[in-house]
C-alpha distance (Angstrom), angle and dihedral (degrees) to the residues before:
residue distance angle dihedral
M1 . . .
P2 3.81 . .
Y3 3.78 118.0 .
T4 3.83 95.1 -114.6
E5 3.80 93.5 51.8
A6 3.79 91.1 49.0
M7 3.77 89.8 51.9
T8 3.81 97.4 46.0
R9 3.81 100.5 42.4
T10 3.81 97.6 74.6
D11 3.83 92.1 141.1
R12 3.83 88.9 77.4
K13 3.78 91.1 53.0
V14 3.80 97.7 46.2
G15 3.80 96.5 36.3
Y16 3.82 100.1 -123.6
K17 3.75 140.4 64.4
P18 3.77 112.8 -119.6
K19 3.79 113.0 -125.3
S20 3.74 117.6 -119.9
K21 3.77 117.2 -132.0
Y22 3.81 86.1 -130.7
S23 3.79 98.2 52.0
Q24 3.77 121.2 95.0
D25 3.74 130.8 -173.9
S26 3.78 113.6 -106.8
A27 3.81 93.0 -105.9
G28 3.81 90.7 53.5
A29 3.79 91.8 47.9
E30 3.80 91.7 49.2
A31 3.81 91.5 49.2
A32 3.81 91.2 49.1
A33 3.81 90.4 49.5
R34 3.83 91.1 49.9
D35 3.81 91.8 48.8
T36 3.79 92.1 48.6
E37 3.79 91.6 47.2
S38 3.81 90.9 51.0
A39 3.79 92.2 49.6
L40 3.80 93.1 47.5
R41 3.80 91.0 48.5
M42 3.82 88.4 63.0
I43 3.80 92.3 60.9
E44 3.80 101.1 29.9
G45 3.74 121.1 116.9
R46 3.74 136.0 71.0
W47 3.80 97.8 -82.4
K48 3.81 110.7 30.0
L49 3.81 96.7 82.9
V50 3.80 90.0 45.2
I51 3.81 90.6 51.9
L52 3.81 91.3 47.5
Y53 3.80 90.6 48.5
H54 3.81 92.1 53.9
L55 3.80 90.0 48.8
F56 3.81 89.8 51.0
V57 3.80 90.2 53.6
R58 3.82 95.5 43.5
P59 3.82 109.4 25.5
V60 3.83 95.0 -155.0
M61 3.79 123.3 34.3
R62 3.75 134.1 169.5
F63 3.78 118.7 -129.4
S64 3.81 92.5 -107.6
E65 3.83 91.0 51.0
L66 3.79 91.0 52.6
E67 3.78 91.0 47.4
K68 3.82 92.2 51.7
S69 3.80 94.3 44.8
I70 3.82 94.9 52.5
S71 3.76 108.5 64.0
G72 3.78 116.7 -153.8
I73 3.80 98.5 22.2
S74 3.79 118.7 120.5
Q75 3.78 120.9 -134.1
K76 3.82 90.1 -116.7
M77 3.80 92.6 52.4
L78 3.81 92.6 46.6
I79 3.80 90.6 51.9
Q80 3.81 91.2 48.0
Q81 3.80 94.6 48.2
L82 3.81 92.9 45.9
R83 3.80 90.7 50.6
E84 3.80 91.3 51.7
L85 3.80 91.7 48.0
E86 3.80 89.2 48.3
K87 3.82 91.7 48.3
D88 3.82 89.7 52.3
G89 3.79 90.5 50.4
L90 3.80 96.7 -115.2
V91 3.80 97.7 110.9
Q92 3.78 130.1 39.8
R93 3.80 121.2 -147.0
T94 3.80 117.3 -153.2
I95 3.80 118.8 -167.3
Y96 3.79 118.8 -163.1
P97 3.83 114.9 -153.3
Q98 3.78 100.4 -126.1
V99 3.78 139.8 107.8
P100 2.95 115.7 -77.2
P101 3.82 92.7 30.4
K102 3.78 115.5 -111.8
V103 3.81 117.5 -149.9
E104 3.80 123.5 -177.4
Y105 3.77 130.0 -172.8
S106 3.79 127.7 -153.6
L107 3.77 138.1 161.5
T108 3.77 119.5 -91.9
K109 3.78 121.5 -134.3
L110 3.81 87.6 -94.8
G111 3.80 91.1 48.8
R112 3.80 91.4 53.0
T113 3.81 89.6 57.7
L114 3.81 86.8 70.2
I115 3.81 92.6 64.0
E116 3.80 96.1 89.7
P117 3.84 96.2 44.2
L118 3.81 89.8 47.8
H119 3.82 91.2 49.8
A120 3.80 89.0 50.3
L121 3.80 90.4 51.2
C122 3.82 90.5 49.1
R123 3.81 91.3 50.1
W124 3.81 90.2 48.5
S125 3.81 92.5 49.8
E126 3.81 92.4 47.8
K127 3.79 90.4 51.0
H128 3.82 94.9 47.4
L129 3.81 103.9 28.5
A130 3.81 95.6 105.4
E131 3.80 91.4 49.2
L132 3.81 92.3 47.6
E133 3.81 92.1 49.5
A134 3.82 90.9 48.2
N135 3.81 90.3 51.2
R136 3.81 91.2 50.6
A137 3.80 92.0 48.1
R138 3.82 90.4 49.1
A139 3.81 91.8 48.9
K140 3.80 91.3 47.9
A141 3.82 90.5 50.3
N142 3.83 90.5 50.0
V143 3.81 91.3 51.8
Q144 3.81 92.0 50.7
N145 3.83 92.1 50.9
């Protein structure tokens, strides 16, 4: 037996393998992956994070204000994304009984808990944007060759 193997295989000598604080059993890892996937599904899509960002900046916005502030989004898509965010409990829709109807959107308490993770993602993207764009350009050049 080589010297390094004799030195590193202490589990044979002590009779057990110490558990790492980072290791998880496969059931725990699968449950964590499912939970993460479910959480990410709530904010996936091209527009949801943009909508949430605008509601972080301005806590209450009317539908028309959201539509004007998000360039490139269709009215149908904005309605769909807002409904999904409302269904997931991240956005609250308030309808005022008047003519013409007034509808306002705001973040729920749960939605506001996403502020810090979204800020962290923004900081990360600002720090790495040039590198990400260079990688995309390099990949695009490789595909064309």
